[in-house]
N, C-alpha and C positions, 0 to 999 in steps of 0.2 A: 504494500500500499504506500509505503514511504516514497517509492520511486516515482509515484504518479504526480507528485507536487514538488516544484523546484525548491520552495522554501520549507518543505516538510521536514527536512533533516537539519534545518538551521536552528540551533539553539546557541545563543551568544552569551558567554560568561562575561558579566560586567563588573564583578567584584569577587575577590577571594580573600578571606581574613582568617587568622588563627584566633580562636576564642578560648579564653582562660577562665578558671574559676574566679568568681568575684572575691572570694575569701580563700587565699592560698593556704595550703596545709604544708607542714614539713614533709619533705620527700621521704617515702618509705617503700619497702619491697613487700608486695602482697603475694603470699604463696598461693598457687593455683592447685586445684585438684586434678586428677586424671580426666575427669569429665570436661573440665575447661580446656584441656590441652588437645582434645581430639580434632578441632577444626578452628584454627586461628584466623581464617579468612573473614572478609567483611560480608555481611548479609544485608540485602537492600530491600527497602519497602518504599513504594511511591504512593503518597496521599494526594488524591485529586479533589479539588474544591471548585465546583461549578461557579460560573459567574453569577453574581448577585448585586443588588443595589449597594450593599454595604462594601463588598469587595471592589466594585468599580470606583468607589470613592477613596480607595487606599492606593497610594503609589507604591511601587516596588521598593523605594527607598525607605518608606515608613514600615512596610512589612519586614524588610531585612533588618532594620534597626531594632524592631521589637523582638524578633526571633533571636537576635544576637544578645540583647541585654537579658532576656529570659533564660537563655542558655547559660550565660555567665552565672546567673543566680542558681540555676539547676546543678551546674557542675560543682558548686560549693559543697553540696551534699553527695553528689554522685561523682566524686573526684577521681576514681579510677578511670572514668571515661576520658579524662584529660591526660592519662598516662601513656605508657608504651610497654609493649612486651619486650622481654629480654631473656636471654638464655643463661641459665645457671651454669657458671664455669665448672662447678664440681661434678654435675651429672648431665649437663646439656639439656635440661628440661626447661620448658617455658615458665617464666614467672612474670608478674605484673609489677612494673616499676612506676609507682605513683609519683611522677616527677613534674607535674603541672606542665607537661609538654604542649597541651592544648588540643582542642578539636578544630576541624576545618569547616567553615561555613561559606557557601558560595551563592552569589546572586546571579540570576540568568533571566534572559527574556527570549521569547519566540513569537513569530507572527501566526504560528499554527493556532487553531481554535480547538478547544477540547472536544467539541462535537465531531471534529474531523477524525479523531482517533477511534471512533465507532464504539463498540461494546467495551467498556473499560474492564470488565471482568476477564476478557480474553487477553492473553499476553500479546504485546506488540513490541517490535524491536525498538520503536521510537521511545519506549519507556526507559531504555538504557541510557538515553541522552538526558534524562531528567534526574540523574544521580551523578555525584562527583566520584570518580574512581582514581584514587592516588596511585601513582606508579610504585611498584614494589621492586626493589633491587636485591632482595634476599636478606636485607638487614632489618629485622623486626623493630629495632630501636628507632628507625626512621619512619615507621608506619603509624599514622594516626589510628586510634581505636574507634573514633566517632567522626563521621563526615556527614554533611547535610547540604542540600541545594534547594533553594526556593526559586521557582521559575514562574514568571508571569506570562500567560498566554495572550494571544491577540484578542481574544474575546473578553478579557478581564478576569478570567478564572486563574487559579493558581495550582501548582503542585509543590509538595514538599517531599523531596527524596532523601531518605535517611539510610546511612550504612553504619552498622555496628559490628565490631569483632565478635565472632561466636565464642571466643575465649573469654570475652568480658561478660556477656549476658546470654541467657537462653531466652526463649520466647516470652514467658511470663515476666522476666526481669526487664526485657526490652519494652514490654507494654507498660509496666510500672514507671520506667524512666521516661517514656514519651508522654504519659499522663502528667508526670511531674513537670516536664518542660512545658507542655501546653497550659497547665494550670498557672504557670508563671508568666504567660504571655498576656499582655494587658491591652493590646490594640483594640479589642472588642469588649472585653470585660467578662462576658459569660462564657462558659465552656460546656462541652457536651456530656461530661461525666461527673459523678460525685467524686471529688478529689481527696476524700479523707483517706490518706495513705499512711502506711507504716513507714517509719524512718528506715532508709535502706541500710541493710547489714551486708558489708562487703567481705568480712572475714569468712573464709571457707570452713572455719571451726570444726563442726561435727564431721564433715566429709574428710578433712585432713586427719582428724583423730581416727577415723575408720581406716585410712591408709597407713597410719603409724602403728595400728594395733597389730597383734599377732596375725599371721596369714589367715585370711578368711577360710581357706580350705581346711585349716586345722580346726577353726571354731566350728565349722559346719559338721565336721565329723563327730563332734561331741553330742549333737542332737539328732537322733535318727529321724525326727519329724521335719527337719529343716531341709532346704534345698542343698544338694551336694554338688551341683554343677550349675553353671550359668548357661541357661538354654540358649540365649541369644548368641553367645560366643561359640558354643558347641555347634549350633546349626549353621552358623556362618562358616566355620571350619569345614563342615561336611559339604556345603555348597561349593567351596573353593576346591575341595578334594574332588568333587564330582566334575567340576569344570576342567581340572587338571587332567583327569583320566580321559576326557574327551580327546585330548590331543594325542593320546596313545592308542586310541581305538577308532580309527577312521574307517568308515564303510560307506561305499557308494557316494562319496563326496559329502557326507553329512556328519554332523556332530551332535549327538543328543537331540535329534529332531530338528537341528538348525543347519542350514546350508553353511558350507565352509566360508563362503563369501560374506556371511553375516556374523562371523564369530567376533570380528572387531567392531561390529556396528553398534555396540553399546556405548560408543563414543558419544560424549554429551551433546555434540553438535547435531547428532542425528535425531534427537528426540524432539517431538512436537509438544509444546505446552498446550493443554486443553482444559477448559473450565466447564464443569457440569453443574447446573443450578438445580438443586433438589429442594422443592418447596415442601411445606408441611404435609400437604395432601399426598404427595408422592412417597414420602417417608412413612406416613401412616398406612398407606396402601400396601407398602412392602411388609410392614409389621403384621397387618391383618392376614396377608397371604402366608406368612411364616407361622404365626401363632393361632390364627383363627380366634375362636371364642376364648381360648385359654390365656390370651395375652394378659388379662388382668391379674392372673396368678403367677405370671412369669415376667417380673419386671426386667427391663433391659433398656439400655441407653440408645439413642439414635446413633451414637458413634459405633457401638458394638454391631448394630444391625447393618449399617452402611459399610463398615470395614469388612465384615464377613461377605457381604454381597460383592464388594469391589474385588476381594481376593479371588473369589470364584470367577468373576467376569474377566479379570485380567489374565488369569491362568488359562482359561478357555480360549481367550483371544490369541494367546501365544502358540497354541496348537502343539503343546509338548506331548511326548510319549508318556503313556500312563505310568511307567516305572520311574519317571524322573522325580527327584525330590524337589518339592516346592516349599517356600517358607514365607510366612507373614510375620513381620516385625513391626511393632509400633511403640512409640515413645510413652513412657509412664513417668509422671512427675513424682519425685521422691520426697517432696517437701513435707508431706504428712505421712509418708510411708515409713520413715525412719523412727527409731526409738532411741533417744528423744527426737521429736520432729525438728526439722530445720526452723530457725526463728522466722517470725513474720518479717517480711521485707527482705528476705535473703535474695541477693542480687546476682549470684553466680549461676553456673550450670547445674541443674538438679535432675536432669533426665537420664534414664537408662532405657534400654530396649527390652521389651518382653517379646517372646518368640513362640511360634507354633510351626511345626514342620509335619508334612504329609507327603505322600506321593501324589502326582497329578491325578492319577486314577482314583485314589482315596478321596481327594478333595472334590472331584466331580460327583462322587457317590454320596458324600457327606451332606446332610441336610443343613439348611441355614441355622436351624435351632441348635443343632449339635455344635456347629462352628461358634455360635455365639457363647455357648457354655465353655468351649475351649478358650475363647478370648477372655472370658471372666476368670477362668482358672489361671491363665498366664498373667493377667493383671494382678490377681491376688498372690501370686508367687513372688512378687517384688516386695521382699521384706528387707530388714536391715542386713541380714545375712546375704541375701542375693546381691544387694547393692555393694557391700564390701567385697564380695567375691568378684563382682563385675569390675570394680575399680582395680582390684588386684590383677585381673586379667589384662587390664590396659597398661600394666607396667611393661608388658612385652613390647618389643620394637613394633612401631606402627608402619605399615606399608600400604601402597595403593592396592585397591581391590581389582581383580580381573573382572571382565564383564559377567554379571550375574543376573541374567534375565529372570531366573526362577525366584528371585528375591523381591517380594512386594513390601514396600516401606510406607508407613502411614504416620502422619503427625497431626495431632488434634489441636486446632487453634480456635475451636468454637467457643471457648470460654474467654477469649480475648477479643472483644469487639473493637478492633483497631479503628474502624470507621468513625467511632465516637470520640476519638482523640481530636480535639478541636484546636488546631493551631491558628485558624483564621476566624471564619464565621459560619456557624452551623456544622453539621456532620460532614465528613468526607463522602463524596459520591461513591467512591470505591478506594480500597487500599490494595495495591497490587504488589505481591512479592515478585522479585526479578528471578532470573534463572539461579536455582540453588546449586550447591556443589554436587549433589546427587540428583540429577535431573528427574529421575523416574519416581521420586518420592511423591506421595499423594498428600496434599494439604487439605484438611477439612476446616474451612473457614466460616466464621460467623457472617452471614449475608447481610448487607446493609438494606436490602429491599424488603425483607419479611422476617419477622421474629421467628426463631426456631427453624428457619430454613438453613441449608448448608450449601456453600459453594465448594465443590471438590476440584482442586487444581492438581493436575497430574501430568507427568511427562510420558508420552507414548511413542513407541517406534511407528513411523509412518505406515508400515505395512500391517500394523495391528489396530490402527485408529478406528477403521470402520467396524471391525468385528467387536472391539471393546465397546464402542458406543452402543452397538446393538444389544450385546449381552448385559451391559450395565444398566441400560434404561428399561430392559425387559422386567416385568413385574412391578414397575413403578408407575404404571399408567392407570 
């Protein structure tokens, strides 16, 4: 679409500044947990605010100045966001140097109108121009952990593109930080959320104590009722082993049901990002078809129902042989799972993966109801012991994963209504995540158009798009 308009690709940066905490703190080193160290790259969100009478009366200079001053105020409490990552010289692990190095804020303008972008829920390459992407020379100490770009559109609307290091925040922590920043923005006065927030807690405390305790595997062995293995790590290992064996058993130009020419096609660039809007009636229709009249006595969440349905649909669309191992992994927030629970306002990464593995044939035969029970069991297996064992497993050297089409990943954002973060005036028309490090992950997002509806953003291989769309939308009409 962008190539159809000469000025479509033109976004002019008019200002770039470093933003520092209003109240500077003494420099300090913040120890990170193994959960923080998994993905130090920047994750981006773009907030779209449609033109309105209030916005048209605001100049880009006024908006930029207000966002800058409110960010200075916010960084006083969220000071690690103004720091830099650094490598510990003794063990080579990432740590967070709270050195007041500053965040980056960029002002930009474009003649493009928001309406020209079409459906904002669908990924558009133009969205990438609405965020500031600092160059990375391999030295983490030069890389900001927080960047933001405010862009004024030709129609008078705005976008605010924010990038945060995944080593700094997970999803709920990003949501809390953005709410705090928006609540400090005074250009309009009122905001879209209740901003009674807990003071942020940046120390990794309990998680670090878990890492320093005796090996989790030893603790687990003392309790015959506890989890003795980390399912997510074990299943990932088996998937890698399955993929590796493919290279040693080639028959008729195919590997595990996949053509040889497609073995490298899990390259991120080959995935198509697609959004499926599931309204309440569609979700309820699926629940009725699964549980019928029994649903009242079998409580289940919309996440569990949609995740089970998506796993079946995605696996069927891949056309795998029945004996192939397939796996569903989904993120579980450990904040209330640990004993004692993490403190209110915990700002670091607190997610681990729960996991279920079956063969493709077993998954096809399994009912939705049985899969939902498996998802509940996997979720309940995430205890303090599981979390400690998970973090212990992350002590092993981390390497890039080979293409694993058989792995279905799901991340639940439905409890984080990002569109209600009001940087400007009124709620955002849509908040679009950009391409994630693992493109095929499915994000379940709180839809801005209807309460309790879900927008599912997922990366799909082009050759599976039609089949997935058919299987996924079946039983939802």
